[in-house]
Structure formats: structure tokens, C-alpha cells
LOLUM-783747 format. One record per residue (C-alpha): residue number from 1; residue in one letter; x, y, z. Coordinates in nm, 3 decimals. Example, Ala and Ser with C-alpha at 12.3 -4.5 7.8 and 13.67 -1.06 7.14 Angstrom:
! residues 2
R    n  res       xx       yy       zz
R    1    A    1.230   -0.450    0.780
R    2    S    1.367   -0.106    0.714
END
This chain:
! residues 238
R    n  res       xx       yy       zz
R    1    M   -0.935    1.938    0.702
R    2    D   -1.049    1.623    0.858
R    3    Y   -1.132    1.430    0.534
R    4    S   -1.207    1.139    0.745
R    5    T   -1.538    1.348    0.810
R    6    V   -1.555    1.437    0.468
R    7    D   -1.588    1.100    0.390
R    8    E   -1.803    1.015    0.694
R    9    V   -2.064    1.235    0.570
R   10    M   -2.070    1.199    0.193
R   11    K   -1.984    0.866    0.132
R   12    G   -2.192    0.733   -0.165
R   13    S   -2.391    1.030   -0.216
R   14    S   -2.452    1.259   -0.515
R   15    T   -2.522    1.632   -0.544
R   16    L   -2.506    1.907   -0.847
R   17    A   -2.232    2.135   -0.941
R   18    R   -2.381    2.395   -1.136
R   19    I   -2.234    2.730   -1.287
R   20    R   -2.429    3.038   -1.451
R   21    K   -2.268    3.150   -1.798
R   22    D   -2.451    3.398   -2.028
R   23    G   -2.757    3.397   -1.826
R   24    E   -2.798    3.042   -1.848
R   25    R   -2.757    2.784   -1.580
R   26    Y   -2.557    2.484   -1.656
R   27    E   -2.578    2.187   -1.401
R   28    I   -2.398    1.814   -1.357
R   29    L   -2.459    1.555   -1.144
R   30    V   -2.156    1.462   -0.951
R   31    Y   -2.042    1.249   -0.647
R   32    S   -2.029    1.458   -0.325
R   33    E   -1.692    1.324   -0.217
R   34    A   -1.517    1.299   -0.531
R   35    A   -1.626    1.661   -0.670
R   36    L   -1.528    1.810   -0.378
R   37    N   -1.188    1.649   -0.354
R   38    Y   -1.148    1.750   -0.721
R   39    K   -1.217    2.111   -0.647
R   40    L   -0.976    2.122   -0.367
R   41    G   -0.739    1.932   -0.597
R   42    L   -0.662    1.640   -0.393
R   43    E   -0.908    1.437   -0.685
R   44    K   -0.766    1.469   -1.059
R   45    D   -0.940    1.222   -1.241
R   46    I   -1.274    1.390   -1.353
R   47    T   -1.433    1.067   -1.492
R   48    K   -1.452    0.955   -1.125
R   49    V   -1.606    1.277   -1.039
R   50    L   -1.958    1.215   -1.259
R   51    A   -2.233    1.054   -1.163
R   52    S   -2.388    1.138   -1.505
R   53    T   -2.238    1.251   -1.825
R   54    D   -2.532    1.473   -1.934
R   55    V   -2.522    1.858   -1.881
R   56    F   -2.858    1.984   -1.747
R   57    T   -3.041    2.345   -1.771
R   58    D   -3.239    2.191   -1.480
R   59    F   -3.194    1.886   -1.354
R   60    R   -3.510    1.880   -1.135
R   61    Q   -3.695    1.872   -1.494
R   62    G   -3.471    1.680   -1.659
R   63    L   -3.410    1.983   -1.896
R   64    R   -3.048    1.860   -2.104
R   65    A   -2.834    2.158   -2.279
R   66    S   -2.840    2.137   -2.638
R   67    V   -2.459    2.092   -2.811
R   68    D   -2.527    2.410   -2.928
R   69    K   -2.523    2.603   -2.616
R   70    L   -2.277    2.392   -2.454
R   71    R   -2.050    2.482   -2.739
R   72    K   -2.143    2.858   -2.770
R   73    A   -2.100    2.875   -2.357
R   74    F   -1.817    2.651   -2.317
R   75    G   -1.639    2.621   -2.618
R   76    T   -1.701    2.267   -2.634
R   77    D   -1.940    1.991   -2.638
R   78    D   -1.717    1.768   -2.399
R   79    V   -1.868    1.690   -2.119
R   80    Y   -1.524    1.609   -1.940
R   81    K   -1.375    1.942   -1.993
R   82    I   -1.737    2.102   -1.915
R   83    A   -1.776    1.957   -1.599
R   84    D   -1.376    2.029   -1.507
R   85    L   -1.488    2.427   -1.553
R   86    I   -1.820    2.364   -1.385
R   87    I   -1.677    2.197   -1.082
R   88    R   -1.358    2.419   -1.075
R   89    Y   -1.513    2.759   -1.129
R   90    G   -1.899    2.693   -1.032
R   91    D   -2.072    2.609   -0.691
R   92    I   -2.111    2.231   -0.561
R   93    Q   -2.384    2.180   -0.327
R   94    I   -2.275    2.024   -0.009
R   95    P   -2.463    1.950    0.317
R   96    A   -2.491    2.255    0.550
R   97    E   -2.287    2.071    0.828
R   98    L   -2.007    1.944    0.619
R   99    R   -1.983    2.351    0.477
R  100    R   -1.990    2.454    0.869
R  101    K   -1.674    2.206    0.918
R  102    M   -1.506    2.317    0.623
R  103    I   -1.562    2.686    0.706
R  104    E   -1.434    2.630    1.041
R  105    E   -1.093    2.480    0.948
R  106    K   -1.039    2.745    0.642
R  107    R   -1.080    3.003    0.944
R  108    R   -0.828    2.854    1.167
R  109    Q   -0.560    2.813    0.874
R  110    I   -0.636    3.192    0.801
R  111    V   -0.583    3.283    1.182
R  112    A   -0.277    3.054    1.207
R  113    F   -0.145    3.266    0.882
R  114    I   -0.192    3.578    1.061
R  115    T   -0.035    3.467    1.397
R  116    R    0.241    3.336    1.230
R  117    N    0.305    3.595    0.965
R  118    C    0.204    3.908    1.155
R  119    I    0.313    4.153    1.477
R  120    D    0.122    4.414    1.600
R  121    I    0.251    4.758    1.482
R  122    R    0.255    4.921    1.846
R  123    T    0.453    4.635    2.032
R  124    G    0.623    4.483    1.773
R  125    L    0.506    4.140    1.907
R  126    P    0.316    3.826    1.802
R  127    I   -0.082    3.874    1.788
R  128    P   -0.263    3.610    1.993
R  129    A   -0.503    3.375    1.802
R  130    L   -0.812    3.526    2.005
R  131    R   -0.744    3.869    1.922
R  132    V   -0.700    3.789    1.590
R  133    E   -1.065    3.602    1.579
R  134    Q   -1.239    3.872    1.791
R  135    A   -1.116    4.123    1.532
R  136    M   -1.247    3.899    1.228
R  137    D   -1.597    3.866    1.423
R  138    E   -1.605    4.254    1.464
R  139    V   -1.580    4.316    1.114
R  140    G   -1.803    4.039    0.962
R  141    V   -1.514    3.893    0.791
R  142    S   -1.687    3.618    0.565
R  143    I   -1.488    3.250    0.495
R  144    D   -1.495    3.118    0.128
R  145    P   -1.445    2.746    0.235
R  146    F   -1.263    2.693   -0.117
R  147    E   -1.045    3.001   -0.160
R  148    D   -0.676    2.934   -0.077
R  149    A   -0.633    3.071    0.305
R  150    E   -0.347    3.302    0.247
R  151    I   -0.531    3.467   -0.002
R  152    Q   -0.825    3.522    0.234
R  153    A   -0.573    3.605    0.486
R  154    R   -0.426    3.880    0.318
R  155    R   -0.745    4.041    0.239
R  156    V   -0.850    3.946    0.627
R  157    I   -0.559    4.177    0.737
R  158    E   -0.657    4.485    0.536
R  159    A   -0.977    4.445    0.678
R  160    I   -0.894    4.403    1.068
R  161    K   -0.621    4.692    1.030
R  162    S   -0.827    4.937    1.232
R  163    I   -0.914    4.722    1.493
R  164    V   -0.593    4.567    1.551
R  165    P   -0.304    4.753    1.385
R  166    L   -0.050    4.476    1.246
R  167    K    0.142    4.412    0.948
R  168    I    0.319    4.128    0.805
R  169    E    0.716    4.106    0.944
R  170    S    0.956    3.891    0.849
R  171    M    1.273    3.850    1.080
R  172    R    1.647    3.770    0.965
R  173    I    1.877    3.572    1.206
R  174    A    2.213    3.510    1.278
R  175    V    2.242    3.136    1.385
R  176    K    2.540    2.898    1.514
R  177    I    2.425    2.526    1.590
R  178    P    2.747    2.301    1.728
R  179    S    2.853    2.013    1.548
R  180    R    2.688    1.764    1.772
R  181    Y    2.310    1.937    1.743
R  182    V    2.324    2.019    1.400
R  183    G    2.086    1.655    1.321
R  184    K    1.798    1.767    1.471
R  185    A    1.872    2.143    1.484
R  186    Y    1.928    2.203    1.117
R  187    N    1.616    1.977    1.037
R  188    L    1.413    2.236    1.289
R  189    V    1.584    2.558    1.120
R  190    L    1.470    2.465    0.781
R  191    G    1.081    2.343    0.896
R  192    I    1.063    2.704    1.020
R  193    G    1.276    2.916    0.820
R  194    N    1.407    3.004    0.532
R  195    V    1.795    2.989    0.461
R  196    E    1.918    3.278    0.300
R  197    R    2.291    3.176    0.340
R  198    E    2.442    2.881    0.507
R  199    E    2.857    2.777    0.614
R  200    W    2.980    2.436    0.752
R  201    Q    3.237    2.521    0.936
R  202    K    3.566    2.309    1.020
R  203    D    3.455    2.179    1.352
R  204    G    3.129    2.054    1.198
R  205    S    2.934    2.326    1.326
R  206    W    2.671    2.531    1.120
R  207    V    2.619    2.905    1.045
R  208    G    2.377    3.031    0.879
R  209    I    2.132    3.380    0.816
R  210    V    1.756    3.248    0.853
R  211    T    1.424    3.428    0.771
R  212    I    1.135    3.378    1.006
R  213    P    0.794    3.512    1.023
R  214    A    0.801    3.753    1.288
R  215    G    0.541    3.554    1.458
R  216    L    0.722    3.240    1.484
R  217    H    1.030    3.437    1.686
R  218    G    0.937    3.323    2.022
R  219    E    0.861    2.965    1.915
R  220    F    1.160    2.934    1.698
R  221    I    1.424    3.021    1.981
R  222    D    1.244    2.842    2.225
R  223    K    1.217    2.493    2.024
R  224    L    1.632    2.575    1.890
R  225    G    1.737    2.607    2.260
R  226    K    1.572    2.252    2.365
R  227    V    1.723    2.092    2.072
R  228    T    2.062    2.198    2.152
R  229    E    2.057    2.206    2.525
R  230    G    2.064    2.599    2.512
R  231    E    2.414    2.591    2.336
R  232    A    2.284    2.767    1.994
R  233    Q    2.386    3.106    1.935
R  234    V    2.136    3.354    1.795
R  235    K    2.123    3.711    1.699
R  236    I    1.859    3.916    1.554
R  237    L    2.005    4.120    1.270
R  238    K    1.819    4.430    1.159
END
């Protein structure tokens, strides 16, 4: 997400966050940018989010929720605890243009997860991002701008299987890096894969077994070859 865009669109504005409980609607007035960041986990201080400390059943008519209603619905009349619940589990009204940008960014994250972690069952090869996007369009995938990308990606994988026969796959690779390249190459390995086992040789070289997402196999081999000038040894394990 480009948060400079969020700042530009929402700076200084306020909006409503709302939730429905037991058939009743509850609304709070919040600073748009702060509330969005709070929902995304980027802002931790709820006091910086509220534009008002009142909880409404209908903000536009000025109808405030009674203490009894709040205690029944939320188990408390503490406005900050109530606000936390409303923002985290309810809806925040945000401008249509910003919502579009958020959905586009989340879509990119979902596609990236699939191309990184999945292979085409028929070929054993990674699936191009364009093919994933086309399949998502064909089945009419709906993107939630707030929900975790990986959680949504796993649902998308199930949804597009009938169009693109794919599965999540990882690869185990044995790697040996000559001592003079260990500095750069080791950081590369840690950045892409998960090291299952490693051993430092007497000559300073590094040997390890690495698990990587199948979709990154080609990229991993290519980058490793470049930083070691082709001297790294790589073997795919069964």
C-alpha cells in the first residue's frame, strides 16, 4: 500500500465507523486516516483515532446510544474499548477512489502470493501473473481491502482451480556457496528461502538445505548464480 496516497486523500478528514449488533447499529466518528491505519494495525493508540467520544445509533440524527444499550451490546460502556471493536470488526466509510486503490494493492499481493507459491500441476512450472489475474476475473473473485492477502489468496486458489489446475508447492534444494561469495549469497538465501539445515566448511564455504516456494525456483537459481558468478552448486532434492 502506498501510504503517501492515503495521507493525501484522507488528511484532516473524518468519517463514520459502524457495526451492527443484536439488530442495532452503532456508529462512531473517527479520523479517516487514523482509523484506517488502526484497522490495518499501523496505529496502536485508539485515542488518536476518535473524532468524538460519543457512540451513536444514528449519527446523522444525533441519536446517542444509551449506557444500558452499550453494556448489553459490548459488555462495557468504555468508549475506547467499544471503538476498538467497532473499528476492528465493523466497517469504515472511506472514499471510493481510496477503496479502489486499496483493492488494487490487495489484488497485487494476492497474485504475488499465488505466483510465488504455486505451480501448474500439468507442467510443474510457475504460473504467470497474467494467467492468475485472468482466472480471477473469469470466476469473479471479490477482494476485501482489509483482509490478510494470504488468507484471501488461499481462497482464490480454490476458486480458480477449475480454470488453472494449480497447487501450493515448495522445493527442497541443496546449496553450496564458496567462501568468497558467502557474504552476499547467504543473505540472498535467507531472503528467499527457509534454511532447514546448514553447515560451515573448514574452507569457509557454506552448505545448506533450503526450502523455497516453487514459483521462485527460477528466480532463486538466477540470482544465486549472479552473486556467486556461477560458482554456487545447487541440487534439487526429492
